[in-house]
C-alpha positions in Angstrom: 25.8 -15.2 -71.8 29.3 -16.5 -73.0 32.0 -14.6 -74.3 31.6 -16.1 -77.8 28.0 -15.3 -78.0 28.5 -11.7 -76.8 31.2 -11.1 -79.7 28.8 -12.7 -82.2 26.2 -10.3 -81.1 28.5 -7.3 -81.1 29.7 -8.4 -84.7 26.3 -8.7 -86.1 25.3 -5.2 -85.4 28.8 -3.7 -86.4 29.8 -2.3 -83.0 33.3 -0.6 -83.3 36.0 -2.9 -82.4 37.3 -1.0 -79.4 34.0 -0.6 -78.1 32.9 -4.0 -78.8 36.1 -5.6 -77.0 35.4 -3.4 -73.8 31.9 -4.4 -73.6 32.7 -8.0 -74.1 35.2 -7.9 -71.3 32.6 -6.1 -69.0 30.2 -9.0 -69.8 32.7 -11.7 -69.2 33.8 -10.4 -65.8 30.3 -10.1 -64.7 29.5 -13.5 -65.6 32.3 -14.8 -63.4 32.1 -12.6 -60.1 29.6 -14.0 -57.8 27.1 -11.3 -56.0 28.4 -9.7 -52.9 27.9 -12.1 -50.0 28.1 -15.2 -51.7 25.6 -17.2 -53.9 22.1 -15.9 -54.3 19.4 -18.3 -52.7 16.6 -18.7 -55.2 13.2 -19.7 -53.4 12.0 -23.0 -54.5 9.4 -23.0 -57.2 6.0 -22.2 -55.7 7.0 -21.0 -52.6 4.9 -18.4 -51.2 6.0 -15.1 -49.6 5.1 -14.6 -45.9 2.4 -12.0 -46.4 -0.4 -11.6 -43.9 -3.8 -12.9 -45.1 -6.2 -10.3 -46.1 -8.5 -9.4 -43.2 -6.0 -11.0 -40.6 -6.3 -9.4 -37.3 -3.2 -7.8 -35.9 -1.8 -9.2 -32.5 -3.3 -7.2 -29.5 -1.5 -7.4 -26.1 -4.0 -7.3 -23.5 -4.1 -4.5 -21.1 -4.4 -5.4 -17.2 -7.6 -4.2 -15.7 -6.9 -5.5 -12.3 -7.3 -2.8 -9.6 -3.8 -1.6 -8.0 -2.9 -3.3 -4.9 -2.8 -0.8 -1.9 0.4 -0.4 0.0 0.8 -2.5 3.0 0.8 0.0 6.2 -0.3 -2.4 9.0 1.5 -5.7 9.7 1.2 -8.4 12.5 3.5 -7.8 15.5 6.6 -10.2 15.5 8.2 -9.2 18.7 6.8 -9.3 22.2 7.1 -5.6 22.7 7.9 -2.2 20.5 9.5 0.7 21.9 8.5 4.4 21.4 11.1 5.9 19.1 12.4 9.4 19.0 8.9 10.8 18.1 7.3 9.0 20.8 4.3 7.6 18.7 2.7 4.3 19.8 3.0 2.2 16.9 1.3 -1.2 18.3 -2.4 -1.6 18.9 -5.3 -3.8 19.1 -8.0 -2.8 16.7 -11.7 -4.1 16.9 -13.3 -4.3 13.7 -15.7 -1.4 13.1 -19.2 -1.0 14.5 -21.9 1.1 12.6 -22.1 4.9 14.1 -23.4 8.1 13.0 -22.7 11.6 14.1 -19.4 13.6 15.0 -20.8 16.5 17.3 -19.7 16.3 21.0 -22.9 15.2 22.4 -23.3 12.5 19.7 -19.9 11.1 19.9 -20.1 11.1 23.7 -23.3 9.1 23.6 -22.0 6.8 21.0 -18.8 5.7 22.7 -20.6 5.5 26.2 -23.2 3.1 24.8 -22.2 -0.5 25.8 -21.8 -2.7 22.7 -20.2 -5.5 24.4 -19.1 -6.7 28.1 -15.9 -5.4 29.4 -15.7 -2.5 26.9 -14.1 -0.1 29.2 -12.3 -2.5 31.4 -11.2 -5.7 29.3 -7.9 -6.0 27.7 -8.5 -8.1 24.6 -6.2 -10.4 22.7 -5.4 -10.8 19.3 -8.3 -13.0 17.7 -10.7 -12.5 20.6 -14.4 -12.0 19.3 -17.0 -9.9 20.7 -20.8 -10.1 19.9 -22.3 -6.8 18.5 -25.9 -6.3 17.1 -26.0 -10.0 16.5 -22.7 -10.5 14.9 -19.2 -11.5 15.9 -16.4 -8.8 15.6 -12.8 -9.6 15.8 -9.8 -7.9 17.6 -6.6 -7.6 15.4 -3.2 -6.9 16.6 -1.3 -4.5 14.2 2.0 -2.7 14.0 3.0 0.1 11.8 6.3 2.0 10.9 4.3 5.2 10.4 3.3 7.8 13.0 -0.3 6.8 12.6 -2.6 4.0 12.3 -4.6 3.9 9.1 -8.1 2.6 10.1 -9.3 3.0 6.6 -6.8 0.4 5.3 -7.5 -1.8 8.3 -11.2 -1.8 7.8 -10.8 -2.3 4.0 -8.4 -5.3 4.4 -11.1 -7.1 6.6 -14.0 -6.3 4.3 -15.7 -4.0 6.4 -17.1 -0.5 6.1 -15.1 2.6 6.5 -17.8 5.2 6.7 -20.3 6.0 9.4 -18.5 3.6 11.9 -16.8 3.4 15.4 -13.4 1.8 16.0 -12.1 0.7 19.4 -8.6 0.6 20.0 -6.4 -0.6 23.1 -2.8 -1.1 24.0 -0.7 -1.6 27.0 2.3 1.0 27.6 5.0 0.0 30.2 6.8 2.7 31.8 10.2 1.8 33.5 9.3 4.3 36.3 6.6 6.5 37.7 6.2 9.6 35.4 4.3 12.5 36.8 3.4 15.7 34.7 2.9 14.0 31.3 0.3 14.5 28.9 -1.4 12.2 26.3 -1.2 13.9 22.8 -3.5 12.6 20.1 -4.9 13.4 16.6 -7.6 11.6 14.7 -9.9 11.4 11.7 -12.6 12.0 12.5 -13.8 12.5 16.4 -12.2 10.5 19.2 -12.4 10.0 22.8 -9.5 8.5 24.9 -8.7 7.0 28.3 -5.8 6.2 30.1 -5.9 3.5 33.1 -9.8 3.7 32.9 -9.9 7.6 33.1 -11.2 9.7 30.5 -8.7 12.1 29.6 -9.1 13.8 26.1 -11.8 14.1 23.5 -11.9 15.9 20.1 -14.9 16.3 17.9 -16.4 17.1 14.5 -15.1 16.2 10.8 -11.4 16.7 11.1 -8.3 15.5 9.6 -5.6 13.8 11.8 -3.0 16.4 13.1 -0.2 15.6 15.3 -0.9 16.6 19.0 -4.3 18.1 18.0 -5.6 17.3 21.4 -3.6 17.2 24.5 -4.8 15.8 27.9 -4.2 17.6 31.3 -1.0 16.5 33.1 -1.4 12.8 34.3 0.8 10.4 35.8 2.3 7.3 34.2 2.5 4.3 36.7 5.5 2.4 36.9 4.6 -0.9 34.8 1.8 -1.2 32.7 -0.7 1.4 31.7 -3.8 0.8 29.4 -4.7 3.2 26.7 -8.0 2.9 25.4 -9.6 4.9 22.4 -12.7 5.2 20.5 -12.8 6.8 17.0 -15.7 7.8 15.1 -15.6 8.3 11.3 -18.1 9.8 9.1 -16.7 9.1 5.6 -13.5 8.9 3.7 -10.1 8.5 5.2 -9.7 7.6 8.9 -6.9 7.2 11.0 -5.4 8.3 14.4 -1.9 9.1 16.3 -1.0 8.9 19.9 2.0 9.7 22.1 2.9 10.9 25.5 4.7 14.2 26.1 6.8 14.7 29.3 6.7 17.6 31.6 8.8 19.7 29.1 6.3 18.8 26.4 8.8 16.5 24.8 8.0 13.3 23.3 8.5 10.3 25.7 11.0 7.8 24.3 11.6 4.3 25.2 8.1 3.3 26.6 7.5 -0.4 25.9 4.3 -1.1 24.0 2.6 -4.6 23.9 -0.7 -6.2 22.9 0.1 -9.7 24.5 0.3 -12.9 22.6 -0.4 -12.6 18.7 -2.0 -15.4 16.7 0.3 -16.9 14.1 
């Protein structure tokens, strides 16, 4: 509306002069001042507003159903040897994939571990990747390291697609002592039952359905030879979690540190 047309309109309806002038001034100013922020943008004729179509489905972000990845607790050895640390735990072993077994009582476990499953069971020192035939199938030896005090057999078996319940595991390692050490003892824990040998002599066994407890079983006093000493173990699990730990205690029942642990050449 122009100023002239505004005045004509006001005159037509006989608005008092002072009021008419004030209103005309306001109308004129409004016509000359652009809106705040600049010129108003008028949408082109026929432009449609962006409104979701009736019945349109809202975007749904997919939820991952992947199983959680278990933590890595066992790795391949990357050095020729691994020393026992301040706590003395033996953290490098050769493990055989599990063999089916049942029963955790003293008599049943003894009969289970004394049965011959493969040649050299109590004498051979296996290597990483070696295979043995058991009950018509091949089982493989695997070299493993851990940073923990224990060897997690459940994760070991699971990682190779094997059973974790009603099974027997064999474990072997070589512990090299810088000198002859008399009066030492092998201290072990396992879930569940286990029997242990040092240099071919059975030294300790613990039985029943039990949890791994550090130094749960302790051997009689024995002598570690200067040089390599072979430690062998058979662990029987009924069900659920399964693991073991082992270390040597000196004559004062303190952990033996600085022993060199090795498993021979490891496959790439």
